[in-house]
NUDREN-605635 format. One record per atom (N, C-alpha, C): x, y, z; residue in one letter. Coordinates in steps of 0.001 Angstrom, whole numbers, padded with zeros to 6 digits, always signed. Each point is the difference from the previous one (the first is absolute). Example, Ala and Ser with C-alpha at 12.3 -4.5 7.8 and 13.67 -1.06 7.14 Angstrom:
! residues 2
+013190-005690+007800A-000890+001190+000000A+000900+001200+000000A-000350+001050-000720S+000820+001190+000060S-000770+001090+000730S
//
This chain:
! residues 436
+000840-001202+000000M-000840+001202+000000M+000874+001251+000000M-000351+000975-000818L+000734+001254-000035L-000073+000710+001350L+001151+000404+000516Q+000015+000771+001246Q-000727+001331-000185Q+000015+000494-001210Y-000696+001248-000346Y-001466-000032+000428Y-000629-001160-000082L-001426-000115+000324L-000280+000212+001483L+001043-000058+000833K-000182+000169+001443K+000062+001463+000430K+000352+000888-000931L+000032+001423+000333L-001400+000460+000376L-000101+000875+000987A-001305+000376+000553A-000946+000561-001050A+000460+000934-000820V-000895+000617-000978V-000385-000991-001089V+000906-000888-000357V-000309-001020-001006V-001035-000972+000553V+000198-000424+001227D-000949-000909+000644D-001389+000638+000109D-000038+001282+000318D-001285+000691+000112D-000673+000114-001365D+000790+000283-001025F-000560+000079-001352F-000584-001346-000419F+000699-001077+000309I-000491-001337-000343I-001327-000270+000700I-000069+000318+001279D-001258-000187+000744D-001141+000805-000627D+000294+001252-000314W-001022+000889-000569W-000479-000507-001356W+000943-000410-000866L-000382-000474-001327L-000762-001321+000090L+000424-000887+000887A-000710-001273+000176A-001440+000240+000435A-000206+000985+000856A-001351+000296+000495A-000878+000645-001065A+000629+000664-000971N-000762+000744-001012N+000069-000615-001395N+000602-001170-000116L+000334-000555-001309L-001191-000100-000945L-001148-000398+000505D-001177-000193-000853D-000985+001165+000081D+000406+001099+000609Q-000918+001109+000252Q-000085+000965-001193Q-001094+000754-000103P-000164+000973-001091P+000933+001199+000106P+000814+000046+001051L+001010+001053+000121L+000880+000058-001244L+000150-001153-000673F+000892-000074-001154F-000762+000009-001326F-001156+000632-000013A-000721+000214-001260A+000832+000930-000882A-000068-000226-001309H+000849+000781-000914H-000637-000004-001385H+000343+000988-000802A-000509+000076-001374A+000995+000769-000863A+000029-000333-001283Y+000827+000724-000969Y-000491-000347-001396Y+000597+000613-000993V-000313-000300-001394V+001167-000771-000597V-000240-001261-000318D+000998-000808-000687D+000167+000559-001406D+001252+000246-000412R+000246+000669-001274R-000460-000819-001195R-000172-001293+000164R-000431-000861-001108R-001424-000509+000167R-000451-000143+001240H-001265-000694+000241H-001061+000838+000703H+000274+001273+000220G-001015+000867+000569G-000037-000006+001514G-001073+000541+000588P-000086+000161+001459P+000037-001328+000748P+000703+000019+001125R+000002-001136+000924R-000300+000522+001403R-000869-000699+000690T-000372+000368+001364T+000110-001229+000888T+000657+000153+001137F+000186-001100+000942F-000597+000391+001348F-000789-000874+000574T-000579+000278+001318T+000980-000296+001128T+001112-000619-000331G+001015-000337+000989G+001000-000959-000613G+000914-000496+000802L+001024-000912-000507L-000579-001318-000520L-000968-000629+000681P-000573-001228-000558P-000632+000217-001377P-000643+001149-000193D-000598+000307-001296D+001083+000218-001050D+001107+000613+000398A+001119+000176-000927A+000536-001356-000442A+000072-000947+000935L+000421-001359-000353L-000954-000607-001018L-001301+000164+000219S-000991-000608-000899S+000055+000597-001398S+000536+001214-000124Q+000077+000662-001299Q+001402-000074-000613Q+000837-000867+000532Y+001371-000110-000512Y-000006-000181-001510Y+000886+000736-000662F+000096-000078-001460F+001450+000186-000408F+000540-001013-000653W+001323+000114-000616W+000014-000898-001232W+000117+000604-001157K-000024-000756-001251K+001377-000583-000274K+000039-001304-000226H+001270-000669-000292H-000239-001090-001034H+001077-000457-000612N-000105-000975-001091N+000221-001438+000441N+000180-000214+001301G+000256-001357+000468G+001464-000371-000183G+000364-001179+000469A+001384-000473-000124A+000079-001466+000377A+000899-000709-000661L+000327-001387+000344L-001234-000891+000097L-000924+000180-000905G-001201-000826-000029G-001171+000569+000761G+000238+000957+000884A-001098+000665+000718A-000584+001063-000919A-001313+000010-000189P-000606+000918-000973P+000015+001448+000453P-000172+000892-000968G-000105+001415+000301G-001328+000325+000643G-000137+001228+000471G-001240+000424+000637G+000152+001359+000632G-000954+000352+000841T+000029+001294+000689T-000267-000124+001499T-000487-001137+000465C-000388-000146+001409C+001175-000490+000844C-000142+000074+001301L+001063-000419+000904L+000229-001504-000063L-001047-000770-000228T+000154-001452-000111T+000921-000360-001156T-000174+000668-001140S+000846-000290-001157S+001433+000456+000251S+000173+001154+000629S+001353+000461+000318S+000676-000946+000983S-000744-000478+000972N+000570-000911+000989N+000462-001303-000648N-000760-000483-000982A+000395-001222-000708A+001311+000215-000753A+000133+001156-000646V+001235+000321-000711V+001165+000105+000982V-000210+000687+001097L+001072+000186+000975L+000426-001322+000631L-000929-000907+000211N+000363-001322+000520N+000876-000753-000995N-000345+000086-001284A+000803-000658-001033A+001386+000626-000082A+000059+001313+000103L+001283+000694-000071L+000845-000265+001239L-000633-000104+001149R+000735-000334+001229R+000674-001365-000145R-000746-000955-000517Q+000566-001337-000186Q+001158+000033-000990Q-000155+000752-001085A+001059+000088-001007A+001249+000666+000572A-000186+001058+000767L+001141+000675+000622L+000719-000928+000971L-000757-000655+000859N+000609-000881+000995N+000721-001172-000651N-000581-000539-001075T+000645-001113-000703T+001298+000457-000650T-000046+001143-000674G+001197+000519-000644G+001115+000265+000992G-000350+000574+001139M+001016+000315+001001M+000510-001256+000695M-000891-000943+000276K+000417-001252+000639K+000990-000752-000876K-000208+000073-001309N+000873-000698-000945N+001176+000853-000456N+000164+001176+000595S+001068+000940-000387S-000013+000269-001497S-001200+000099-000544N-000181+000210-001434N-000296+001479-000248N+001052+000742-000367D-000159+001444-000195D-000948+000320-001144D+000082-000775-001089A-000845+000276-001164A-001477-000191+000329A-000320-001077+000708A-001394-000250+000377A-000492+001050+000992A+000881+000406+000896T-000361+001038+000973T-000233+001326-000703T+000814+000295-001008L-000207+001210-000806L-001360-000021-000674L-000323-001114-000631S-001276-000117-000704S-001174+000217+000948S+000054-000622+001172A-001085+000152+000976A-000076+001431+000516A+001154+000615+000228S+000024+001374+000513S-000603+000971-001003S+000324-000174-001275I-000561+000882-001026I-001503-000217-000121I-000449-001232+000188E-001445-000263-000014E-000695+000711+001167E+000662+000052+001151V-000560+000742+001137V-000147+001472-000368V+001040+000553-000624M-000051+001407-000410M-001122+000233-001005M-000159-000937-000927A-001059+000147-001003A-001373-000025+000660A-000201-000920+000947W-001286-000036+000719W-000264+001341+000675W+001023+000565+000626G-000174+001228+000770G+000076+001275-000807G+000158-000113-001325G+000048+001194-000835G+001285+000789+000124G+001060-000638+000504V+001257+000714+000209V+001165-000691-000709V-000311-000694-001098R+001087-000576-000793R+000933+001110-000462R-000585+001088-000513A+000799+001159-000399A+000688+000572+001228A+001307+000130-000079G+000756+000503+001139G+000644-001088+000827G-000334-001261-000277N+000550-001112+000781N+000565-001135-000846N-000573-000248-001165A+000423-001146-000810A+001474+000079-000377A+000464+001205-000369R+001394+000127-000406R+000950-000239+001181R-000321+000559+001175W+000873-000215+001154W+000069-001478+000336W-001126-000666+000012L-000013-001430+000284L+000840-000760-001014L-000116+000386-001268T+000708-000709-001067T+001509+000161+000112T+000468+001224+000234I+001452+000190+000057I+000598-000572+001289I-000856-000356+000953N+000475-000627+001238N-000354-001484+000075N-000302-000593-001153T-000434-001400-000032T+000985-000934+000696T+001290+000184-000260A+001003-000952+000489A+000081-000073+001520A-000497+001019+000687K+000054-000008+001472K-001373+000219+000614K-001050-000245-000788L-001343+000334+000465L-000434-000847+001188L+000255-001290-000036V-000382-000863+001123V+000699+000457+001274V+001272+000343-000113S+000756+000465+001162S-000585+001297+000553S-000344+000937-000893I-000564+001286+000432I-001332-000207+000714I-000882-000767-000628L-001324-000206+000584L+000085-000780+001306L+000896-000973+000055S+000125-000820+001212S+000498+000821+001181S+001024+000816-000230S+000558+000786+001107S-000988+001050+000488S-000727+000622-000928T-000976+001011+000409T-001183-000645+000712T-000435-001152-000494T-001088-000725+000662T+000380-000351+001433T+001229-000451+000193A+000463-000352+001349A+000017+001226+000910A+000422+001133-000536A+000041+001231+000801A-001400+000419+000424A-000937-000061-000931L-001374+000397+000313L-000654-000984+000968L+000265-001278-000198A-000602-001024+000859A+000567+000030+001414A+001165+000610+000173S+000619+000056+001329S-000778+000886+000966S-000852+000879-000539Q-000772+000938+000830Q+000920+000893+000837Q+001216+000187-000471N+000994+000789+000727N+000342+001242-000812N-000481+001145+000444L+000234+001237-000746L+001461+000419+000014L+000799-000606+000883A+001429+000305+000062A+000823-000959-000859A-000662-000888-000715H+000715-000932-000883H+000880+000794-000962H+001170-000537-000292G+000958+000715-000837G-000552+000499-001322G-000788-000820-000683L-000546+000409-001294L-001027+001114+000143L-000703+000024+001125L-001044+001002+000206L+000547+001298+000581L+001151-000075+000640A+000541+001162+000706A+001059+000753-000794A+000380-000522-001166T+001062+000621-000789T-000548+000466-001336T+000115+001285-000281R-000532+000542-001248R+000820-000486-001193R-000698-000207-001103G+000661-000362-001245G+000228-001479-000195G-000480-000831+000919Q+000235-001437-000081Q-001146-000762-000664Q-001143+000622-000149M-001200-000740-000383M-000797+000732-001077M-000498-000754-000970R-000974+000554-000930R-001390-000320+000556R-000753+001038+000257F-001342-000195+000540F-000867+001146-000483F-001051-000337-000733N-000894+001015-000558N-001398-000590-000137N-000863+000677-000743A-001384-000462-000150A-000094-001320-000743A+001059-000371-000707G+000029-001300-000658G+000499-001095+000923G+001122+000264+000670M+000597-001030+000841M-000845-000313+001226M-000793+000955+000480T-000890-000307+001128T-000977-001102-000375T-000378-000064-001265K-000920-001046-000459K+000686-001360-000005K+001261-000027-000408V+000756-001256+000016V+000170-000494+001435V+000436+000880+000890Y+000261-000434+001381Y-001283-000316+000761Y-001127+000545-000443S-001266-000372+000650S-000321-001468-000230S+000622-000602-001014L-000206-001418-000292L+001064-000883+000644L+001062+000611+000490L+001113-000768+000562L+000086+000084+001518L-000593+001036+000573V+000075+000222+001449V-001395-000148+000599V-000116-000760+001059D-001305-000197+000646D-000530+001323+000569D-001302+000204-000132D-000677+001173+000579D+000676+001310-000394D+000312+000109-001278F+000678+001188-000531F-000865+000579-001110F-000519+001205+000218I-000936+000585-000957I+000726+000650-001175I-000763+000295-001033I+000470+000854-001085I-000162+001445+000469I+001108+000701+000129Y-000028+001400+000453Y+000338+000878-001196Y-001036+000358-000762D+000186+000886-001140D-000646+001339+000308D-000073+000881-000989S-000487+001353+000277S-001465+000018+000403S-000804-000943-000516R-001417-000033+000361R-000195-000474+001439R+000693-001045+000380V-000116-000516+001370V+000568+001012+000993V+001129+000616-000344A+000593+001006+000885A-000948+001178+000205A-000631+000458-001087A-000927+001132+000098A-001163-000330+000928A-000556-001199-000157A-001135-000399+000839A+000400-000131+001464A+001165-000574+000239L+000452-000168+001384L+000205+001362+000667L+000587+000941-000720D+000198+001338+000561D-001332+000725+000215D-000922-000206-000909W-001346+000573+000139W-000646-000482+001302W+000223-001270+000329I-000505-000563+001259I+000753+000587+001191I+001319+000172-000143V+000789+000597+001083V-000498+001413+000313V-000350+000763-001034V-000544+001345+000222V-001266-000076+000849V-000866-000947-000303K-001237-000150+000778K+000305-000378+001451K+001021-000810+000185Y+000426-000341+001360Y+000496+001245+000734Y+000829+000789-000664C+000530+001218+000622C-001131+000961+000367C-000989+000093-000878Q-001147+000864+000290Q-000798-000533+001187Q-000190-001316+000029A-000764-000602+001100A+000707+000180+001340A+001324-000052-000028R+000786+000143+001234R+000399+001457+000250R-000417+000888-000895Q+000294+001435+000114Q+001501+000253+000141Q+000769-000673-000828L+001452+000175+000012L+000377+001243-000804L+001017+000734+000418P+000387+001217-000718P+000735-000278-001306P+000569-001193-000130A+000756-000364-001202A+000031-001515-000112A+000416-000474-001144V+000113-001442-000205V+001206-000518+000786V-000179-000988+000865P+001155-000583+000701P+000989-000574-001008P+001272+000206+000247A+001027-000486-000927A-000130-001498-000234A-000434-000724+001027E-000120-001458-000117E-001091-000422-000975E-000921+000910-000319L-001121-000318-000895L+000038+000812-001293L+001102+000690-000240A+000111+000849-001193A+000443-000838-001195A-000910-000826-000488F+000308-000882-001126F+000244+000835-001257F+001127-000193-000658P+000297+000798-001189P-000968-000311-001144P-000330+001010-000765W-000917-000134-001130W+000759+000214-001303W-000598-000433-001082A+000591+000183-001331A-001078+000482-000955A+000353+000858-000940P-000992+000503-000954P-000445-001081-000968P-001147+000213-000580A-000514-000926-001006A+000788+000143-001289A+000044-001074-000761K+000580+000062-001334K-001017+000669-000903K+000429+000979-000779E-000933+000740-000836E+000568+000187-001397E-000893+000203-000959A+000424+000457-001313A+000517+001426+000144A+000920+000385-000884A+000613+001319+000113A-001020+001120-000095A-001075-000234-000740N-001010+001049-000216N-001300-000292+000746N+000074-000724+001110A-001208-000360+000751A-000778+001248+000401A-001289+000023-000327K-000832+001167+000301K-000490-000009+001448K-000146-001175+000564A-000489-000103+001383A+000887-000980+000763A+001203+000421+000377P+000922-000908+000691P-000601-000546+001292P+000251-001258+000250K-000467-000624+001239K+000837+000511+001172K-000625+000127+001140N+000711+000479+001183N+000296-001150+000954N+001253-000201+000318R+000397-000993+000993R+000638+000662+001224R+000083+001326-000011D+000572+000727+001136D-001055+000096+001100D+000223-000637+001149P-001044-000085+001035P-000060+001201+000942P+000787+001019-000237R+000063+001121+000951R-001378+000601+000275R-000233+000334+001239Q-001215+000695+000432Q+000393+000975+001102Q-000211+001299-000231H+000320+001022+000998H+001447-000175+000476H+000203-000311+001266N+001365-000135+000523N+000516-001436-000035N-000717-000863-000644Y+000407-001404-000077Y+000738-000239-001317Y+001310-000181+000103Y+000840-000173-001178Y+000674-001368+000020Y+000351-000461-001192F+000683-001284-000153F+001156+000184-000979F+001119-000691+000210P+001148+000137-000901P-000221-000742-001314P+000799+000352-000988R-000030-000717-001274R+000759-001319+000143R-000468-000997-000714L+000607-001325+000055L+001294-000031-000808L+001047-000529+000602A+001278-000195-000680A+000165-001477-000324A+000512-000280-001188A+000204-001389-000412A+001125-000635+000811A+000073-001324-000072G+001058-000721+000686G-000363-000351+001429G+000979+000078+000884E-000189-000434+001385E-001138+000719+000727E-000166+001321-000159P-001124+000650+000703P-001356-000569-000397P-000170-000298-001280H-001257-000596-000461H-000200-001357+000667H+001055-000799+000033A-000099-001336+000596A-000334+000073+001491A+000627+000926+000708V-000236+000134+001444V-001448+000395+000280V-000515+000979-000732W-001385+000414+000223W-000988-001061-000473W+000399-000770-000989N-000828-001129-000435N-000137-001015+001130N+001110-000265+000680L-000031-000915+001148L-000888+000545+001119L+000142+001287+000283K-000796+000606+001073K-001491-000055-000328K-000348+000347-001238A-001409-000028-000403A-000555-001413+000067A+000792-000968-000452S-000437-001397+000033S-000242-000458+001432S+000925+000346+000891G-000146-000395+001397G-001229+000608+000653G-000239+001277-000276I-001174+000669+000564I-001283-000655-000479I-000125-000201-001306L-001253-000535-000544L-000239-001440+000444L+001064-000790+000090A-000160-001376+000479A-000486-000008+001449A+000537+000903+000818E-000408+000066+001399E-001414+000559+000134E-000366+000940-000854V-001377+000512-000005V-000977-001143-000230V+000296-000840-000965L-000882-001131-000297L-000058-000981+001166L+001122-000184+000683R+000003-000902+001160R-000893+000544+001114R-000055+001332+000130R-000796+000613+001065R-001451+000258-000426R-000323-000329-001232A-001377+000196-000484A-000530-001320-000549A-000137-001026+000854P-000353-001345-000479P-001362-000081-000671P-000907+000931+000292F-001343-000070-000571F-000180+000952-001183F+001087+000562-000467S-000060+000884-001165S-000370-000778-001257S-000608+000696-000943T-000301-000587-001315T+001247-000606-000626T+001142+000612+000242F+001239-000472-000625F+000443-001353+000548F-000507-000375+001154N+000371-001282+000602N-001033-001097-000227N-000997+000264-000826T-000952-001059-000336T+000688-001044-000868T-000551-001208+000001A+000614-001101-000737A+000147+000345-001476A+001188-000219-000533S+000271+000307-001402S+001251-000743-000439S+000077-000313-001282T+001216-000604-000547T+001095+001048-000163T-000372+001270+000117I+000957+001098-000130I+000390+000462+001400I+001279+000054+000315P+000427+000391+001350P-000562+001359+000413P-000282+000141+001285A-000593+001239+000518A+000880+001212-000286A+001317-000174+000127L+000897+001132-000220L-000035+000450-001457L-000094-000940-000923R-000110+000358-001422R-001312+000726-000254R-001051-000398+000681R-001300+000652-000189R+000011+001427+000546R+000637+000195+001142L+000100+001355+000550L+000870+000876-000899L+001084-000555-000483E+000846+000721-000958E-000808+000411-001227E-000857-000900-000488A-000820+000290-001181A-000970+001150+000261A-000567+000036+001197A-000905+001100+000354A+000749+001325+000020A+001194+000001+000573L+000809+001217+000030L+000386+000424-001411L+000296-000969-000840F+000337+000275-001398F-001131+000756-000686F-001224-000403+000253M-001147+000672-000613M-000202+001399+000578M+000141+000147+001298I-000171+001306+000640I+001052+000992-000494I+001241-000460-000141G+001120+000905-000253G+000179+000470-001422G-000922-000345-000893Y+000127+000441-001398Y+000071+001519-000099Y-000845+000696+000747D-000031+001463-000062D-000491+000536+001341D+000732+000941+000570L-000365+000604+001278L-000474+001436-000210L-000811+000513+000914P-000356+001421-000078P+001248+000841+000220P+000070+001139-000668H+001159+000871+000176H-000035+000628+001382H+001116-000109+000702G+000071+000518+001353G+000114+001507+000039G-000179+000537+001184R+000110+001437+000213R+001084+000254+001033R+000812+000999-000248S+001047+000354+000949S+000331+001465-000151S+000848+000484+000880S+000404+001399-000049S+001157+000222-000957S+000505-001081-000607E+001114+000143-000922E-000462+000577-001326E+000942+000550-000752V-000302+000493-001336V-000349-001178-000885V-001069+000124-000733A-000445-001098-000854A+000981-000223-001138A+000225-001258-000311V+000850-000375-001125V-000805-000921-000883V+000050+000215-001290S-000814-000804-000906S+000463-001440+000015S-000919-000961-000145P+000377-001415-000015P+001026-000307-001077P-000100+000655-001162R+000933-000297-001077R+001403+000449+000371R+000116+001139+000717E+001318+000478+000407E+000629-000945+001005E-000808-000516+000888I+000510-000915+001019I+000440-001319-000619I-000800-000513-000900D+000145-001385-000417D+000692-000188-001343D+000520+001080-000605D+000546-000112-001343D+001040-001103-000113D+000861-000131+001013E+001049-001009-000044E-000581-001401-000054E-001180-000196+000575E-000608-001313+000046E-000561-000427-001352E-000110+000940-000945D-000527-000344-001311D+001003-000793-000827D+001255+000000+000415W+001050-000689-000738W+000223-001393+000578W+000222-000958-000894T+000185-001395+000400T+001455-000399-000165T+000545-000631+001014E+001389-000452-000028E+000172-001171-000956E+001123-000001-000725C+000303-001122-000894C+001514-000122-000122C+000463-001075-000671F+001423-000252-000155F+000282-000415-001440F+001029+000597-000608T+000285-000244-001413T+000346-001458-000259T-000217-000385-001263A+000247-001381-000394A+001485-000315-000061A+000807+000963-000437A+001408-000292-000239A+000817-000070+001286A-000127+001002+000846R+000879+000084+001166R-000739+000127+001330R-001299-000117-000027G-000763+000075+001235G+000025+001356+000661G+000138+001057-000789R+000028+001351+000554R-001421+000477+000296R-000151+000649+001153M-001325+000471+000389M-000403+001225-000812M-001276+000032-000375F-000589+001187-000604F-001472+000012+000385F-000711+001039-000390H-001413+000122+000359H-000828+000367-001220H-001196-000556-000057Y-000867+000241-001151Y-001435+000199+000451Y-000806+000510-000931R-001444+000053+000213R-000682-000347-001322R-001178-000564+000122I-000797-000379-001162I-001059+001063-000249I-000130+000404-001268Q-001126+000820-000421Q-000631-000690-001208Q-001149+000457-000415T-000707-000694-001079T+000789-000014-001298T+000874+000984-000192D+000710+000109-001275D+001423-000523+000037D+000444-000528+001141G+001347-000529+000021G+000589-000144+001385G+001295-000290+000028I+000759-000170+001237I+000921+001200+000159I-000070+000619+001163Y+000791+001196+000285Y+001004-000305+001100Y+001269+000327-000236L+001029-000183+001011L+000239+001308+000733L+000381-000104+001252Q+000207+001194+000814Q+001148+000855-000532Q+000931-000628-000733D+001127+000765-000545D-000345+000729-001294D-001262-000110-000442G-000442+000747-001173G-000204-000832-001250G+000502-001219-000023R-000198-000842-001181R-001457-000443-000107R-000460-000133-001240V-001385-000397-000263V-000006-001111-001041V-000825-001004+000228Y-000190-001087-000961Y-001456+000032-000450Y-000289+000573-001172P-001392+000078-000469P-000590-001389-000225P-001290-000132+000211A-000668-001294-000149A+000188-000567-001395A-000045+000866-001026E+000133-000517-001366E+001388-000580-000257E+001028+000563+000635V+001354-000544-000133V+000093-001349+000716V-000580-000079+001181I+000015-001259+000753I-000729-001089-000780I-001170+000324-000539N-000761-000979-000780N+000799-000476-001199N+000625+000935-000694S+000793-000358-001177S+001149-000920+000389S+000704+000316+001073M+001117-000834+000446M-000468-001412+000346M-001092-000103+000744L-000500-001319+000390L-000430-000815-001207L-000633+000629-000961N-000439-000730-001191N+001175-000422-000869N+001057+000799-000026I+001219-000406-000702I+000595-001230+000678I+000073+000020+001321L+000548-001141+000744L-000853-001248-000184L-001306+000161-000017R-000872-001163-000221R+000210-000565-001397R+000146+000877-000985S+000224-000448-001375S+001315-000761-000120S+001019+000458+000725Q+001323-000620-000092Q+000119-001277+000826Q-000605-000010+001179F+000259-001083+000949F-001230-000822+000371F-001166+000401-000497K-001245-000691+000363K-000116-000073+001530K-000077-001217+000552S-000093-000157+001453S+001345-000347+000623S+001065+000092-000815G+001322-000377+000480G+000701+001088+000779G+001209-000323+000438H+000794+000931+000800H+000847+000899-000887H+000351+001162+000539F+000852+000928-000741F+000886+000767+000979F+001145+000510-000496P+000936+000715+000872P-000320+001489+000075P+000654+000683+000943L-000105+001457+000066L+000753+000612-001173L+001268-000355-000164A+000804+000398-001168A-000239+001453-000398A+000336+000925+000893N-000325+001403-000263N+001214+000920+000016N+001139-000509-000430S+001182+000844-000149S-000280+001081-001036S+000238+001249+000359A-000269+001104-000922A+000815-000140-001275A+001282-000344+000138T+000880-000112-001166T-000440-001130-000913T-000237-001174+000561D-000360-001157-000821D-001358+000168-000660D-000967+000521+000729V-001340+000157-000575V+000023+001012-001132V+000648+001140+000224R+000002+001054-001022R+000791-000404-001239R+001019-000846+000181S+000810-000435-001143S-000607-001188-000725S-001042-000585+000572G-000626-001166-000605G+000691-001297+000338G+000943+000033+000952N+000754-001198+000360N-000563-000730+001219N-001084+000496+000555S-000580-000630+001185S-000848-001198-000384S+000016-001011+000842K-000914-001117-000206K-001426+000483+000251K-000989-000637-000598P-001389+000399+000246P-000346-000108+001483P-000732+000960+000478G-000389+000022+001404G-000723+001283+000328G-000050+000313+001271V-000748+001174+000451V+000574+001283-000583V+001334+000144+000039G+000627+001235-000457G-000327+000340-001436G+000148-000971-000900S-000273+000268-001418S-001490+000206-000245S-000856-000717+000722A-001448+000180-000160A-000420+001394+000460A+000587+000466+001093Y-000314+001346+000490Y+000489+001055-000989Y+001205-000190-000510F+000576+000948-000962F-000874+000088-001243F-000447-001149-000490Q-000886-000025-001174Q-001336+000665+000315Q-000531-000243+001187A-001301+000566+000378A+000044+001521+000099A+001186+000553+000269T+000149+001458+000098T+000485+000607-001309T-000118-000762-001093A+000451+000468-001320A+001483+000370+000041A+000784-000829+000672D+001450+000166+000116D+000406+001305+000687D-000870+000524+000842K+000300+001250+000703K+000223-000212+001500K-000439-001118+000519G+000116-000237+001434G+001396-000416+000409G+000290+000111+001285N+001280-000413+000558N-000131-001444+000478N+000639-000964-000673P-000198-001417+000340P+000153-000344+001480P+000993+000565+000726P+000108-000345+001427P-001222+000391+000826P-000802+000949-000498D-001212+000381+000734D-001006-001145+000082D+000169-000993-000862S-000930-001134+000022S+000163-000844+001259S+001118+000170+000716S+000210-000755+001238S-001031+000378+001053S-000280+001299+000122A-001026+000440+000948A-001387-000384-000488A-000215+000084-001307L-001323-000308-000548L-000387-001449+000254L+000896-000942-000297V-000372-001407+000211V-000168-000307+001485V+000737+000721+000851A-000172-000196+001442A-001410+000383+000430A-000501+001125-000519V-001364+000415+000335V-001006-000992-000570V+000224-000448-001235L-000927-000955-000613L-000011-001324+000762L+001131-000375+000559H+000033-001187+000860H-000761+000270+001293H+000188+001178+000570D-000719+000394+001213D-001510-000083-000203D-000457+000383-001200L-001433+000026-000296L-000545-001352-000441L+000902-000956-000275G-000444-001331-000404G-000061-000215-001494G+000455+000970-000798A-000029-000154-001456A+001099-000931-000484A+001109-000033+000720L+001133-000850-000353L+000323-000947+001147L+000511-001171-000365N+000516-000953+000977N+001513+000095+000038N+000581-000371+001127H+001454-000046+000134H+000381-001335+000610H+000876-000737-000675T+000462-001298+000484T+001460+000120+000394T+000283-000078+001282A+001360+000176+000499A+000916-001107-000512A+001273+000352-000191G+001001-000984-000380G+000175-000194-001492G-000793+000688-000810R+000111-000120-001451R+000695+001235-000572R+000704-000190-001126R+000586+001140-000699R-001071+000767-000768R-001117-000699-000267D-001147+000644-000656D-001207-000145+000935D-000032+000738+001092P-000964-000265+001076P-001407+000514-000236P-000204+000798-001040W-001286+000677-000167W-000940-000752-000920W-001277+000083+000272S-001026-000558-000889S-001290+000766+000228S-000862-000035-000991I-001288+000683+000106I-000947-000840+000843I-000699+000630+000908N-001000-000689+000815N-001279-000103-000826N-000129-001098-000731D-001116-000149-000942D-001360+000094+000678D-000072-000370+001279S-001294+000028+000676S-000559+001416+000097S+000870+000998-000041E-000466+001388+000071E-000499+000513-001349E+000359-000690-001076F-000368+000468-001342F-000697-001092-000803F-000602-000956+000710A-000539-001207-000638A-001031+000296-001076A-000784+001030+000168H-001095+000278-000934H+000306+001180-000918H+001271+000328-000133Q+000388+001132-000837Q+000836-000474-001181Q-000469+000265-001200S+000806-000322-001176S+001205+000931-000076S-000195+001238+000420K+001085+000962+000139K+000052+000424+001468K+001137-000157+000605M+000111+000302+001427M-000180+001490+000265M-000744+000297+001055D-000303+001376+000379D+000062+000096+001523D+000933+000799+000505V+000198+000089+001449V-001039+000876+000692V-000894+000600-000761S-000986+000889+000624S-000853-000740+001031S-000253-001294-000234V-000775-000790+000964V+000757-000110+001324V+001319-000214-000082L+000810-000077+001215L+000040+001345+000717L+000116+001068-000782F+000035+001331+000604F-001317+000302+000714F-001107-000332-000664T-001317+000241+000603T-000146-000787+001294T+000447-001249-000015R-000084-000829+001203R+000823+000594+001140R+001200+000503-000323Q+000834+000580+001041Q-000619+001272+000565Q-000597+000806-000854L-000652+001220+000474L-001221-000337+000855L-000707-001070-000354E-001131-000445+000822E+000487-000484+001365E+001139-000695+000009L+000571-000445+001272L+000368+001199+000870L+000525+001050-000639N+000348+001195+000763N-001228+000602+000670N-001154-000123-000653D-001236+000492+000608D-000410-000856+001193D+000348-001288-000052A-000421-000926+001055A+000983-000048+001164A+001272+000209-000282L+001026-000154+001033L-000012+001160+000994L
//
């Protein structure tokens, strides 16, 4: 048991939340950007309205309800555990990317997982052990820069660590919203540091007209921004411990009724629904526009194909935009992919993007020459390294480690297209941004 849970204010918060868990105190409403108004009479009602669209995985079908998501997560948990038990990095990579795909966070995570394939089992095993230790002073948790932990990895570790929730921006927002109500009920002048769960902004399109609010501030009740890595993992542990103990102290709650889905997963699902959008708080501070605050969050982390260099990108309807100013128009991407399909069908192909070799015509067929041709011989062939990395992140391309020609087209994404068109992938990613 986390020693943190024995702190007086934490213990009092747990008691208060357990007593109010099924009460209308937690009624909430907002406008879902894709599906219209949603109204919840409380946390149990939020659970009953759970909605997350996914495509299924490993034989478990797609769906939108919690039962279907739970079936997918059970299959993925088994795949992860099998891969790690057998020290099979490739199988563990495949399962991890499937987890990201289920959670809508493949973009921003697939490339990191791929370039770390050779040590993935070791990374996941050591982090799982640190989290399972319930020791906030554990070396991996207490030292900055040692751990990758974000909205994607929390989903992976929720399948590897017992009683460990997914702590993403929606769950964090809902938990802080509840903490504010606790502070108001106890007439506290400020949020206790022990309960100041960090929040993260929603993922948004660059031109979002009605950005979702995940900042839980109300009057003098403020919360810090969530930092990736060890701080995220530590607060994930604290949130998991609190919610598990709340359920233990509320044995007659709706969340503890008989179900094939664990009570903690059901409570997490209710928080996920509540935290989609919060009312904008009021304070004495100077107002700052949501776009000004969250602009950095609009960019997605990625790693180049050639050397694994970090860069950041964003998707818009007309193409891929890099933070350094480079742009890949959709028509150029489509042309490149169709050239590669014509040359290689469903087979593998190399990056082969040397500027000198491609421009001189001495390069072997591959990504570099296809990109150069798609840009009417005006593009810079090495720029294709970032482009294919993003396309892999989005699922348009496959990458097979250990091959000199590791790339191939993911035919399942273009199965019904005589001419490949990435606009469907772009639309899907923008829809995910509305949901995340």
